[in-house]
C-alpha positions as CSV (number, residue, x, y, z in Angstrom):
1,X,17.2,-13.2,-27.7
2,X,15.7,-13.7,-24.3
3,X,19.0,-12.7,-22.6
4,X,18.1,-9.1,-23.3
5,X,14.8,-9.4,-21.6
6,X,15.8,-11.4,-18.6
7,X,19.4,-10.1,-18.1
8,X,19.9,-6.8,-19.9
9,X,23.1,-4.9,-19.4
10,X,21.2,-1.6,-19.9
11,X,17.6,-0.5,-19.6
12,X,15.9,2.7,-20.7
13,X,12.6,3.8,-19.2
14,X,10.6,5.8,-21.7
15,X,8.1,7.8,-19.7
16,X,10.2,8.2,-16.6
17,X,8.6,10.9,-14.3
18,X,9.7,13.3,-11.6
19,X,6.4,12.9,-9.9
20,X,6.4,10.2,-7.2
21,X,2.7,9.4,-7.7
22,X,3.2,8.5,-11.4
23,X,3.9,5.0,-12.7
24,X,7.0,6.2,-14.6
25,X,8.6,7.3,-11.3
26,X,7.5,4.2,-9.4
27,X,8.9,1.8,-12.0
28,X,12.3,3.7,-12.1
29,X,12.5,3.6,-8.4
30,X,11.7,-0.1,-8.3
31,X,14.5,-0.8,-10.8
32,X,17.0,1.2,-8.7
33,X,15.7,-0.2,-5.3
34,X,15.6,-3.7,-6.6
35,X,19.4,-3.7,-7.0
36,X,19.6,-3.7,-10.8
37,X,23.4,-3.5,-11.6
38,X,23.3,-2.4,-15.3
39,X,23.0,1.0,-16.8
40,X,19.7,2.9,-16.4
41,X,18.6,5.6,-18.8
42,X,15.4,7.5,-17.9
43,X,13.8,9.2,-20.9
44,X,11.6,12.2,-20.5
45,X,11.7,15.3,-22.8
46,X,10.8,17.6,-19.9
47,X,13.4,16.4,-17.3
48,X,17.1,16.7,-16.8
49,X,17.6,14.4,-13.8
50,X,15.3,11.9,-12.2
51,X,16.3,10.0,-9.0
52,X,19.9,11.2,-9.5
53,X,20.1,9.8,-13.0
54,X,20.7,11.9,-16.1
55,X,17.5,12.0,-18.1
56,X,17.5,11.9,-21.9
57,X,15.0,13.8,-24.1
58,X,14.7,10.8,-26.5
59,X,16.0,7.3,-26.9
60,X,18.2,8.5,-29.8
61,X,20.1,10.8,-27.4
62,X,21.3,7.9,-25.2
63,X,25.0,7.5,-25.9
64,X,25.3,3.8,-25.0
65,X,23.7,0.6,-26.3
66,X,20.2,-0.1,-24.9
67,X,19.3,-3.7,-24.5
68,X,15.8,-3.3,-23.0
69,X,13.2,-0.5,-23.3
70,X,10.4,-0.2,-20.8
71,X,7.7,2.0,-22.2
72,X,5.3,3.8,-19.9
73,X,3.5,6.4,-22.1
74,X,0.2,7.2,-23.8
75,X,-0.8,4.4,-26.3
76,X,-1.2,6.8,-29.2
77,X,2.6,7.5,-29.4
78,X,3.9,4.0,-28.7
79,X,4.4,3.0,-32.4
80,X,6.7,5.9,-33.0
81,X,8.8,5.2,-29.9
82,X,9.0,1.5,-30.8
83,X,10.4,2.4,-34.2
84,X,12.9,4.8,-32.5
85,X,14.0,2.0,-30.1
86,X,14.5,-0.4,-33.1
87,X,16.7,2.1,-34.8
88,X,18.8,2.6,-31.6
C-alpha cells in the first residue's frame, strides 16, 4: 500500500551513522528535523545511540512494527537486508 510509503507510522534507517559527514547521519537528522511524528529506528551494528535515539544492531531486533525502511548501505548487502525487512 502506498500509505506505508507516504504516511508511515514507523521508519527504520538501515545504515544510520554517528558521523555527521555521512549520508546515514544526514538522512536521520533530516527525518528528525523535518518534524516526522512517527517512531524512528536507526539501525547500525556498531552504535548504541544516534541523535538521542536507541540504535538497533539489525532490523530483526526492532521490537515494534516497521512500516518503511530506508536503506543507506553498500549495494552488495542490500538483498540480504531487504529479505530481513520482508520477514519483519
